[in-house]
N, C-alpha and C positions, 0 to 999 in steps of 0.2 A: 760785286759778284752778280752774276746773272740771276734775275728773280726766279727763273725756273730751277736754278741750282739751289737757291735758298729754300724754295718750296719743297724740293726733293729731299733735302736734309731734314726738314721738319717732318716730312712724311715718314721717313725711315726712323727717325729718332723717337717716335712716340708709339710704343707698342699698343697702348690702349686704342689710339686712333687707327692704327693699322688693323687691329682686330675688327673694329667697326666697319672700316672700309671693305675688308675682305668679306664680312658678313653681308654687306649690301650687294657686293658683286655676286656672291653665291645666290642670294635671293633673286637677283636679276636674271641669273641663268635658269631659274625655275619657271620663268614666264612661259616658254614654249609648251611646257607640260599643261598649263592651265589654258593658255590662249596662244595657239600657234601664230607665228609672225609670218605674214604673207610677203612675197617678194614681187615688186612690179617687173613684168617681163616684156621686153620689146618683141614684137612679132617679126619673125624672119620670113624670107620668101617661101620657105617650105610650108609654113602654116598658112600663109596667104594663099598659096596654090591649093592646099587641101580644102580650105574654106570656099575658094572660088569653084572648085570642082564639085563640092557637095551642095553649096547654096546657090551656085550660079555666079558668074563674074568672069573677069579677064585673068587668064593665067599669066605667069611671069614672061612667057615667050609669046604672048599676044593672042592666044587662042581664046575665043569666047565660049564659055561653058553655060549650058542651060540649067545646070544643077541636076542632082540625082532625081530621077523620076520613079514613081511606083512601079514595081515589077522589074526594074533593071537589075542586072546581075553583076555583083562584085566578086572578083576572084582574089583570094588572099593566099599567097604562098609563103610558108615560113621555113627559112633556111637557118634561123638562129638556134643555136644549141644551148645557150646559156639560160639556166633556170633563174639565176640572179637577175638577169636582164628582164625576164618576164615579170618577176616579182616586183620590180621597180616600175615597169611600164604597163602593168595590167590595167591600172585605172584609166590610162590613156586609151588603151584598146576598148575598154568597157564603154567609155562615153562616146567614142567614135562609132561603135557599132550600135549603141543605143540610139544615136542620132540618125545614122544612115539606114538602119534596118527598122528601128522602132518608129521613128518619125517620118522618114522619107519613103519607107516602104520598099527598100531595096532587098534583093535576095543575095545570100552569101554562100559561096563555095570556099571551104577551108581546105587547103592543100597541104598535106603532111610530107614535108621534105626533110624533117629532122626527127630524131628519136623522141624529142620532148614535145613535139607539136600536138599530139593527141591530148595529153593532160592539160596543156595550155588552152586548147580550144574548149574542152569540156568544162574547165574551171571558169572560163569566161561566161559560158552559157549559164552555168549553175549559179555563179556568184552574182551576176548582174541581171540577167533576164528572169531566170526561174525564181530567184529570191525576191526581186523587187517588182517584176512585171510578169507574174505567172500567166502562162498561156499565150504570151506574145510571140515566142519563138516555137514554131512547129516543125519538127524534123521532116524533111522531104518537101515542105511547102515554101519555107523562106530561109532554110539553111541546110547544108549537108557537110559532112566531114569525110574526106577521102581516106583511102587506105594509106599506109605508110609506104613511101616510094624512095628507096635508097638510090644512090647514083648521082646525086647533086645535079650537075649540068645536064647530064643525059636524062635524068628524071624530069627536070624543068622543061626541057625541050619536048619530051614525049607527052607530058601532061598538056602542053599547049596544043599539040596536034590531035589529042584524043580525049579532051576533057569529058565529053559525054559518056564515053565508054569506060572511063576509069572507074574502078570499083570503090565503093565507100567502105566505111568501117564495119558495115554489116554484109560485105561482099556482094553488094548489088550495084549495077551500073548507075552512075549519077543521073543519067537521063531517063532512068526508069521511074523516077519520082515525079509526081505531077507538077511540081514547081520548076522543074528543070528539064522537062521533056523535049524542049526545043534546042537544047545545047548539044552541039557536035564537037566544035573546037573552040579555041579561045576567041575567035572572031564573033562567036555568039554571046560573049560576055561584053559588058560595057566598060568596065574599069578593072584594072589589075593592080595589085598592091603586094609588094615584097618586103618581108621583114628579115633583116640581115644583121650580122655583127662583125663581118670582115669585108675588106675591100674586094676580095675574090668573090664573095657572095654577091656583092653589088654588081660586079662585072657579069656574073652569070645571068642575073635577071635582066640587065640591060641588053645583053646579047640575045637572049632567048625570048623575052617578052617585050622589052622596050623598043628593040630595033626590028625584029622579025615581024612584028604586028603593029604597024604605025597607027592603025585606026583605034587601037586600044589606048585609053588614057592610063598611063602607068606612073605610079608613085612608089617611092622607097621610104621605109621607116628604118633609120640607121641607129644602131646602138653605139654607145661609148663615144659620142661626139658632142654632147651638150656642154660639158665642162669648158672646152675651149671657147665656146660661144658666150657662155654666161658667167664663167668663172667657177672655181671649185665649190663655191657656197651652194650651188645647185647640184644635187646628186642625181638628177634625172639621167637615165641612160638612153632614152630615145629622143632623138633630135625633134624639136617641135612639140614634144609631149607636154611640157609645162604650158606652152602657149595655147595648145588646143584645150587643155583642161581649163585654163583661165577663161576661155570663151564659152565652154559648154557646161561647166559645173553649176553655174547659177540656174540652169534649166532643170537639172536633175537632183540638186540637193547636195549638201556637204558630205553626206555619207559615201559619196563616190570619190571624195578628195583623198589622194594618196599623200599623206603628210610628208613623206620623204621626198616627194616630188615638188611640192609647192610651198614648203615652209622652211624656215631656218631650224635646224636641229640643235639640241641643247649643247652638244660638243662644239658645234660651229659657233654658237653664240658665245661660248666660253672663250674661244680664240679671239673673237671680235672684242670681247670685254677686256682681255689682258693686252691686246695689241697696243693701245695708247700708252700703257705703262711701260711696255718694252721699248717703244720709240722714245718715250720721255727719258728713261734710264740710259739708253744709248746716247742720246743727245748730251746729257749732263756729263757722262763719263768721257765721252769723246772730247768735249771742250776742256775738261780738267787734264786729260792726257796731253793735249796740245799745249796747255798753259804751263804744265809742270815739266815739259820736255821729255815725256815718256815716249819711246819709239812705238809707233803703231804698226811697224813692219819689222819686228825683231829678226836678227839673223840666226841661222842655225847654231845652237849651242849658247846663245846669249840668254842670260838670266833676266826674267822680267823684273821691272821695278815696282 
C-alpha cells in the first residue's frame, strides 16, 4: 500500500492524535491576530510609473519625469461610488498624499464627481494629516475640495475646462484661494489622477483628461482588479495599492498599514492550513477508487459503491 495511504489511515484512526493536530492547526490560525503575516508583492508597471512620476525616473512609455516639485498642483477626480472600496484603499491614498503633499510639497485639488467623494476626502485629511501631522494641511494653501458635480462625463469635461472657476465646498471659486490663484483650467495643473471602479469610468477620464490634455501626466487608480494580478489571498481593491504601501509604509510607520491590504487574514490562513489535508485525502481516495474498480464518473441513476 502507498505510504501516504497508510499514514492517512493512521491519521484518521487515532482520535487523540486528531484532536492534537486540530488544536495545533487552530493555534496556527491565531498567528495573524498577534503577528500579521506579510506577503512579498512584485511591483507592476502601474506602481513603477507612479513612483517614477513622484520621485523622478522613466515612465513605462519612455517619458523622463523630474519628480514632483514643491508647489506643483495635483488634480484628483473621484468617480468611484463604493464606500467599501475606499475603506480598503484609504491607507494607500493616505500614504500617497502624505508623500506627495507632505514630503514633496505638492498642492492638491480634490474633485467631487461622486456622492461619496466629500466624506472620503475629509476622512483622509482628518485621519492621516490632522491626526498625525497637525498643521501640515492648510485649506486654501495646499489643498481644496470642490463642490459636488453630478453628470459624470459632462462634469469631468466641464471641470477640466473651468477648474479655477469651479466652486469649492464653501461655495468659493477654487482660484480665490492663495495657493490656487494661478489656476484657470486643467493645463495649469501638473498631474491628474482619476479614481474609478468601472470600465466606463476609466474611459471617461481617458477621453476627458488623458486624451484632451496631453501635457498633463495622467494616472488611474482602478478598483477591483488586484485579485487577478496577485490571487485571491490579497484583498486589496486598488491596483498597485499593496505595492505602493510596501514602498512607503517604512517611511511613515506601521500605524498607516491597512492589515486587510498587506497581510494574510485569519480566514485565508485557515484555508491554506486545511488545503494540504484536502489534497492528501483526495489523493488517497482517488487511488483507492481506481484500485477497487469504483467508477469515478457514475451514470445517471447508478448507485455509488
